[in-house]
Each structure stands twice: as C-alpha cells, then as structure tokens.
C-alpha positions as CSV (number, residue, x, y, z in Angstrom):
1,M,1.8,49.0,-71.7
2,I,-1.1,49.6,-69.3
3,T,-0.5,46.3,-67.7
4,A,3.2,47.1,-67.1
5,F,2.2,50.5,-65.7
6,L,-0.1,48.9,-63.2
7,L,2.3,46.1,-62.3
8,R,4.8,48.6,-61.1
9,A,2.3,49.7,-58.4
10,L,2.2,46.2,-56.8
11,D,4.6,46.5,-53.9
12,R,4.0,44.4,-50.8
13,R,1.9,47.0,-48.8
14,I,-0.3,47.9,-51.7
15,L,-0.9,44.2,-52.5
16,V,-1.9,43.5,-48.9
17,A,-4.3,46.5,-48.9
18,I,-5.9,45.4,-52.2
19,A,-6.2,41.8,-50.9
20,I,-8.0,43.1,-47.8
21,L,-10.4,45.2,-49.8
22,V,-11.2,42.3,-52.2
23,A,-11.7,40.0,-49.2
24,L,-14.1,42.6,-47.6
25,A,-16.0,42.7,-50.9
26,V,-16.7,39.0,-50.6
27,V,-16.9,38.5,-46.8
28,V,-19.2,41.3,-45.8
29,P,-22.0,40.4,-48.3
30,V,-21.8,36.8,-47.2
31,L,-22.1,37.8,-43.5
32,S,-25.1,40.0,-44.4
33,L,-27.0,37.7,-46.8
34,A,-25.9,34.1,-46.3
35,L,-26.0,34.0,-42.5
36,P,-29.3,34.0,-40.6
37,E,-30.1,37.0,-38.3
38,T,-29.8,34.7,-35.3
39,S,-26.2,34.0,-36.1
40,P,-23.6,36.0,-34.0
41,L,-21.7,36.7,-37.2
42,H,-24.6,38.1,-39.1
43,M,-24.1,41.7,-40.2
44,P,-27.2,43.9,-40.2
45,T,-27.9,45.9,-43.4
46,Y,-27.5,49.2,-41.7
47,L,-23.9,48.3,-40.8
48,V,-23.2,47.3,-44.4
49,A,-24.4,50.7,-45.6
50,L,-22.4,52.4,-42.8
51,F,-19.2,50.6,-43.7
52,G,-19.8,51.3,-47.4
53,K,-20.0,55.0,-46.5
54,Y,-16.7,54.8,-44.7
55,L,-15.1,53.3,-47.8
56,T,-16.4,56.1,-50.0
57,Y,-14.8,58.5,-47.5
58,A,-11.6,56.5,-47.7
59,M,-11.6,56.9,-51.5
60,L,-12.1,60.7,-51.1
61,A,-9.1,60.8,-48.7
62,L,-7.0,58.8,-51.1
63,A,-7.9,61.3,-53.9
64,L,-6.7,64.2,-51.7
65,D,-3.5,62.4,-50.8
66,L,-2.7,62.0,-54.4
67,V,-2.5,65.8,-54.9
68,W,-1.5,66.9,-51.3
69,G,0.9,64.1,-50.3
70,F,2.7,63.7,-53.6
71,C,2.2,67.0,-55.4
72,G,2.1,69.5,-52.6
73,I,-1.4,70.9,-53.5
74,L,-3.4,71.3,-50.3
75,S,-6.9,71.4,-51.7
76,L,-9.6,72.6,-49.3
77,G,-12.3,72.1,-52.0
78,H,-12.3,68.3,-52.7
79,G,-15.7,68.1,-51.1
80,A,-17.0,70.0,-54.2
81,F,-15.8,67.2,-56.5
82,F,-17.3,64.6,-54.2
83,A,-20.6,66.4,-54.2
84,L,-20.7,66.9,-57.9
85,G,-20.2,63.2,-58.5
86,G,-23.0,62.6,-55.9
87,Y,-25.4,64.9,-57.6
88,A,-24.8,63.2,-61.0
89,M,-25.7,59.9,-59.5
90,G,-28.6,61.5,-57.5
91,M,-30.0,62.9,-60.7
92,Y,-30.0,59.5,-62.3
93,L,-31.7,58.0,-59.2
94,M,-34.4,60.7,-59.3
95,R,-35.2,60.0,-62.9
96,Q,-35.7,56.4,-62.0
97,I,-38.5,57.2,-59.7
98,G,-40.9,58.1,-62.5
99,P,-44.6,58.1,-61.7
100,R,-44.0,56.6,-58.2
101,G,-43.2,60.0,-56.8
102,T,-45.6,61.9,-54.5
103,Y,-47.1,63.9,-57.3
104,G,-47.1,61.0,-59.9
105,D,-45.4,63.0,-62.6
106,P,-43.5,60.5,-64.9
107,I,-40.9,63.1,-66.0
108,L,-40.5,65.9,-63.4
109,P,-39.0,65.0,-59.9
110,D,-41.3,65.9,-57.0
111,F,-39.4,69.0,-56.0
112,M,-39.9,70.5,-59.5
113,V,-43.6,69.8,-59.4
114,F,-43.8,71.5,-56.0
115,L,-41.9,74.5,-57.3
116,N,-44.2,74.7,-60.5
117,W,-41.6,73.8,-63.0
118,K,-43.3,73.3,-66.4
119,E,-40.6,71.2,-68.1
120,L,-37.5,69.3,-67.3
121,P,-34.4,71.6,-67.5
122,W,-32.0,70.9,-70.3
123,F,-29.2,69.7,-68.0
124,W,-31.4,66.9,-66.6
125,H,-31.8,65.3,-70.0
126,G,-29.9,62.1,-70.4
127,F,-29.8,61.2,-66.7
128,D,-32.5,58.6,-67.3
129,M,-29.7,56.5,-68.7
130,F,-27.1,55.0,-66.4
131,W,-24.2,55.2,-68.8
132,F,-24.8,58.9,-69.2
133,A,-24.9,59.5,-65.5
134,A,-21.8,57.4,-65.0
135,L,-20.0,59.5,-67.6
136,M,-21.1,62.7,-65.9
137,V,-19.8,61.4,-62.6
138,L,-16.4,61.7,-64.2
139,V,-16.9,64.7,-66.5
140,A,-18.5,67.1,-64.0
141,P,-15.8,67.1,-61.3
142,G,-13.1,66.5,-63.9
143,L,-14.2,69.5,-66.0
144,L,-14.4,71.8,-63.0
145,A,-10.9,70.7,-61.8
146,F,-9.5,71.3,-65.3
147,V,-10.9,74.8,-65.7
148,F,-10.0,75.7,-62.1
149,G,-6.5,74.2,-62.3
150,W,-5.8,75.6,-65.8
151,F,-6.1,79.2,-64.5
152,A,-4.6,78.6,-61.0
153,F,-1.5,76.6,-62.0
154,R,-0.8,78.8,-65.1
155,S,-0.9,81.8,-62.7
156,R,1.5,79.9,-60.4
157,V,-0.9,80.2,-57.4
158,N,0.6,78.0,-54.7
159,G,0.5,77.4,-51.0
160,V,-2.1,78.9,-48.7
161,Y,-3.4,81.1,-51.5
162,L,-4.4,78.0,-53.5
163,S,-6.0,76.5,-50.5
164,I,-8.1,79.6,-49.9
165,I,-9.2,79.7,-53.5
166,T,-10.3,76.0,-53.5
167,Q,-12.3,76.7,-50.3
168,A,-13.9,79.7,-51.9
169,M,-14.8,77.5,-54.9
170,T,-16.6,75.0,-52.8
171,Y,-18.4,77.7,-50.8
172,A,-19.6,79.4,-54.0
173,L,-21.0,76.1,-55.2
174,L,-22.7,75.6,-51.8
175,L,-24.5,78.9,-52.2
176,A,-25.4,78.2,-55.8
177,F,-26.9,74.7,-55.0
178,F,-28.9,76.1,-52.1
179,R,-31.0,78.1,-54.6
180,N,-34.3,76.5,-55.6
181,D,-34.1,78.0,-59.1
182,M,-30.8,76.1,-59.8
183,G,-32.9,72.9,-60.4
184,F,-31.1,70.7,-58.0
185,G,-33.6,70.5,-55.2
186,G,-32.4,73.5,-53.2
187,N,-31.6,73.0,-49.5
188,N,-33.5,69.7,-49.4
189,G,-31.4,68.2,-52.2
190,L,-32.2,64.9,-53.9
191,T,-33.7,62.0,-51.9
192,D,-36.5,59.4,-51.8
193,F,-34.6,57.1,-54.3
194,K,-36.3,53.9,-55.4
195,D,-34.2,51.9,-57.9
196,I,-30.7,51.7,-59.3
197,L,-30.3,49.7,-62.5
198,G,-33.8,48.1,-61.8
199,F,-32.9,47.0,-58.3
200,N,-34.5,48.3,-55.1
201,V,-32.0,50.6,-53.4
202,Q,-33.3,49.6,-50.0
203,A,-33.1,45.9,-50.5
204,D,-30.5,43.9,-48.5
205,G,-29.0,42.4,-51.7
206,T,-28.6,45.8,-53.3
207,R,-26.9,47.2,-50.2
208,A,-24.5,44.3,-50.1
209,A,-23.7,44.7,-53.8
210,L,-23.1,48.4,-53.4
211,F,-20.7,47.7,-50.6
212,A,-18.8,45.1,-52.7
213,I,-18.6,47.5,-55.7
214,T,-17.3,50.3,-53.4
215,A,-14.6,48.0,-51.9
216,L,-13.5,46.9,-55.4
217,T,-13.5,50.4,-56.7
218,L,-11.4,51.6,-53.8
219,A,-9.0,48.8,-54.5
220,L,-8.7,49.9,-58.2
221,S,-8.3,53.5,-57.1
222,L,-5.5,52.5,-54.8
223,L,-3.8,50.5,-57.6
224,L,-4.1,53.5,-60.0
225,A,-2.8,56.0,-57.4
226,S,0.1,53.7,-56.6
227,A,1.0,53.2,-60.3
228,I,1.0,57.0,-60.7
229,V,3.3,57.8,-57.7
230,R,5.7,54.9,-58.4
231,S,6.2,55.8,-62.0
232,K,8.8,58.3,-63.3
233,Y,5.9,60.8,-63.5
234,G,5.3,60.3,-59.8
235,K,9.0,61.0,-59.0
236,V,8.7,64.3,-60.8
237,L,5.5,65.0,-58.8
238,V,7.5,64.6,-55.6
239,G,10.1,66.9,-57.0
240,I,7.4,69.5,-57.7
241,R,6.2,69.1,-54.1
242,D,9.7,69.5,-52.5
243,A,11.3,72.0,-54.9
244,E,8.9,73.4,-57.6
245,S,11.1,76.1,-58.9
246,R,14.1,73.8,-59.3
247,T,11.9,71.2,-61.1
248,R,10.6,74.0,-63.4
249,F,14.2,75.1,-64.0
250,L,15.1,71.5,-65.1
251,G,12.6,71.9,-68.0
252,Y,9.5,70.1,-66.7
253,R,6.1,71.7,-67.5
254,V,5.1,71.9,-63.9
255,E,1.6,73.4,-64.5
256,H,0.7,70.5,-66.9
257,M,1.8,67.8,-64.5
258,K,-0.1,69.5,-61.6
259,L,-3.2,69.9,-63.7
260,F,-3.2,66.2,-64.8
261,T,-2.9,65.1,-61.2
262,F,-5.5,67.5,-60.0
263,V,-8.0,66.3,-62.6
264,V,-7.4,62.6,-61.9
265,S,-7.9,63.3,-58.2
266,A,-11.1,65.2,-58.8
267,M,-12.5,62.4,-60.9
268,M,-11.6,59.9,-58.2
269,A,-13.5,62.0,-55.7
270,G,-16.5,62.2,-58.0
271,V,-16.6,58.4,-58.2
272,A,-16.5,58.3,-54.4
273,G,-19.5,60.7,-54.3
274,A,-21.4,58.7,-56.8
275,L,-21.0,55.5,-54.7
276,Y,-21.9,57.5,-51.5
277,V,-25.3,58.6,-52.6
278,P,-27.2,55.3,-53.1
279,Q,-25.8,54.0,-49.9
280,V,-26.8,57.0,-47.8
281,G,-30.0,57.8,-49.7
282,I,-29.6,61.6,-50.0
283,I,-27.4,64.3,-51.5
284,N,-27.8,67.9,-50.6
285,P,-25.8,71.2,-50.7
286,G,-24.4,70.5,-47.3
287,E,-21.9,68.2,-49.0
288,F,-20.3,71.3,-50.4
289,A,-19.7,72.8,-47.0
290,P,-16.0,73.9,-46.5
291,A,-15.9,72.1,-43.2
292,N,-16.4,68.8,-45.0
293,S,-13.3,69.4,-47.1
294,I,-11.3,70.3,-44.0
295,E,-12.3,67.0,-42.4
296,V,-10.9,65.2,-45.4
297,V,-7.5,66.9,-44.7
298,I,-7.7,65.7,-41.1
299,W,-8.4,62.1,-42.2
300,T,-5.4,62.2,-44.5
301,A,-3.2,63.8,-41.8
302,V,-4.2,61.2,-39.2
303,G,-3.6,58.3,-41.4
304,G,-0.4,59.6,-42.9
305,R,0.1,62.0,-45.8
306,A,2.0,60.6,-48.9
307,T,1.5,57.0,-47.9
308,L,-1.7,56.1,-50.0
309,I,-2.7,53.5,-47.4
310,G,-2.7,56.0,-44.5
311,P,-5.6,58.2,-45.7
312,I,-7.7,55.1,-46.1
313,I,-7.0,54.0,-42.6
314,G,-7.4,57.6,-41.3
315,A,-10.8,58.0,-43.0
316,V,-12.2,54.8,-41.6
317,L,-10.8,55.3,-38.1
318,V,-11.9,59.0,-37.8
319,N,-15.4,58.3,-39.1
320,G,-15.8,55.2,-37.0
321,G,-14.8,57.3,-34.0
322,K,-17.2,60.1,-35.2
323,T,-20.1,57.6,-35.3
324,L,-19.4,56.4,-31.7
325,F,-18.6,59.8,-30.3
326,T,-21.6,61.7,-31.8
327,G,-23.8,58.9,-30.3
328,L,-22.5,59.6,-26.8
329,F,-21.4,63.2,-26.8
330,P,-22.7,64.8,-30.0
331,E,-22.1,68.4,-28.9
332,F,-18.4,67.8,-28.3
333,W,-17.5,66.2,-31.6
334,L,-16.0,69.3,-33.3
335,F,-13.9,69.9,-30.2
336,A,-12.7,66.3,-30.3
337,L,-11.9,66.5,-34.0
338,G,-9.9,69.7,-33.6
339,G,-8.0,68.2,-30.6
340,L,-7.3,65.2,-32.7
341,F,-5.8,67.3,-35.5
342,V,-3.7,69.3,-33.0
343,A,-2.4,66.1,-31.3
344,V,-1.5,64.5,-34.6
345,T,0.3,67.6,-35.8
346,L,2.3,67.8,-32.6
347,F,3.0,64.1,-31.8
348,L,2.4,62.2,-35.1
349,P,3.4,64.7,-37.9
350,K,3.7,61.8,-40.3
351,G,0.4,60.2,-39.3
352,I,-0.2,56.7,-38.2
353,V,1.2,54.8,-41.2
354,G,4.0,57.3,-41.7
355,T,5.2,57.0,-38.1
356,I,5.1,53.2,-38.2
357,T,7.0,53.1,-41.5
358,Q,9.6,55.5,-40.1
359,A,10.0,53.4,-37.0
360,M,10.4,50.2,-39.0
361,R,13.0,51.8,-41.3
362,S,15.0,53.1,-38.3
363,R,15.0,49.6,-36.8
364,R,16.2,48.0,-40.0
365,E,19.0,50.6,-40.3
366,H,20.0,50.1,-36.7
367,R,20.2,46.3,-37.2
368,A,22.2,46.9,-40.4
369,V,24.7,49.0,-38.4
370,L,24.9,46.4,-35.6
371,D,25.5,43.6,-38.2
372,A,28.2,45.6,-39.9
373,K,30.2,46.2,-36.7
374,P,31.5,42.6,-36.2
375,Q,32.6,42.5,-39.9
376,A,34.5,45.8,-39.4
377,A,36.2,44.3,-36.3
378,E,37.4,41.3,-38.3
C-alpha cells in the first residue's frame, strides 16, 4: 500500500528532480574526495558545506510549499520548526563533546559550566544517544505544530490572521531561547561541535557524507510531498485552498486535514534544521527570527508556489545570489531581496517554474488548436 502511494508521485518532473538530487549525492563527494586539489574539477570542502546548507534551505522551502501552495496556509513561522530541529541535533552534538570542552566537564556543556549550572537539566537527558535526538528532531516541531494547529484550525483562524499568529509564535520562541536560564545557550546558542556518530564534524569525509545525506533526504521529502499532493487527499487540500467553506459543506473535516498537513510540514522543516546544524557548525536563537521565515516565503514565491520543484530552485537561486551579493554589497542585500519579491509579485506571480509550466501548457494548447483546424476544414 505504501509502495503504491509513493509510485503515484512519480511523474516525469519529480523523477527528473529526484534523479538530479541522487546524482548530486554521488558526484559532489567524488569531486571533493577522489580528485586531487590540483584538479580543476576538485570541489573544496567549504563549497560542499555551503551547497549542503542550500539543500537544507530547499527542504525548508518545500515544507512551506506543502502547506502554503496546496493548502492555502501562509505560515510565517516555519523558521521555528527549522530551529527546533536544529536545536535537537545541536543538543546531541554538544553531549558528544564530553570532557573535550573548555572546562573539561564530562557531562555539562561549557555554557552551563560558565553559568554555574550544578546539574544537567532534565530535558537534556537522552540527547547523548543519536536515536533519541533523531526522534526529537521529529517530535519537537511536530508537537508544536500539532498543539498550535489544533487550536488555530478548530477556531477557524485563516488568512492574514493565521500568518500573524505564526509569526508571533516564532518571535515568542526567539525571546525565550535568548534567555540564559532556558538552558539552550542563550544568545550564543550551541557551537564548538566535535563529533557526529563518532566521526569528526570538520573532516572532509564527514562533510561530504552530510551533503550526500542531505541530498538524499531532500529527494525523499520531495517524493513524500508529491505523493501527498497527487493523492485523493491532495485534491481535497487544493479544494480547501481554493474554497474552504464549500469543501467543509461537502462533509470533509477541514481542520483535521489542515492539521495533518501542517504537522507533516513542520516535521519536514525540523529534519532540514537537523541537517543544517552539523554542516554550519552552530545553532542560535537568531534562527527563530521572523525575518528568516519571511525569507522562506520569498524563496517559495520566486521558485513557484504549488509546484514542489519551484521552491527548491528558488531556495538555491536566492541563497546563491545572497552569498554573492553580500560578498560584494552586504549593506544592500535586504533592499535587493525586497526588490526581488516585488518584481516576482508583479512580473512572475507564478514564480519561475510556474511561469515556465504555464508557457509550455499554452504552447501545447495552441498547437492542438492549429492541428485541429485542418481536420475541421476537411
């Protein structure tokens, strides 16, 4: 049954995208590890980590597209789910440091020793085991999304009001995680990681492996999202997006369907955050900043809302441009980002992929009309 569910997701565009991601998972580590540094095709380790970060952003944009593009839920708080997944992984990585920290304490992380904590908080227990941390990567953002969505969707909060509430949620978490007494490192966050599953986080091989895992995870996330939206359930989601009251009148439990999609999207964002942290080397409360969640909306809009592939492309292109632009004109980046969003809204309302798809569809329809005219004349 699960196999049939996933096979329905394999249309031509999704297959091509998955094939590209799988190829990247193989090719990039080879270019980084197998080729000598003198080779023109050699990929430096810092580029491997940078591209891996882009793919985690692409997964976050895909998660947002699942709820915004197909369910009509414009969430301005998906950065919170991303950050929670990142903190869960960061807590595991901090526990792996052990006595190698600055203060040599085998149990307490350095920031707790500095702040005179006497014992490990209860919510840090279990994070010395990878399986527990991996479970929390899903449970923490999923539970937050479930509780938030349960009250919001049952109260029929929609539109701009829901967007504002999601932004307020992530801002509240930002303020909470900035506090030193919360036990998450305060404004400095979690950093100085050493190992992951016994492998040096800074090693070239580990970096390449993390990139490959990220690419494969993004491919699986794309397959799952495509299976959801191409199923009968996905058709109902589109109905909720376009005419929620009518869908409710037909007898569907709209709040349950929205809640399920919201939770799945949050867990996907949490996985993206967990893959982000070991590649970047730090997680701090800044990831909860509302501006980060707004940027995700821009990535999705640039690539193409409700296309699945578009947000992936948008996230990679915008963040690649950000890397180049901030290196040349760092003080003007926010102006450029705002101008990009305005330009896309005015001239490419369907995004890059959506515009291309619409143009190709119009061309096929035009050809079909031209082919039908000679037959009508006969």
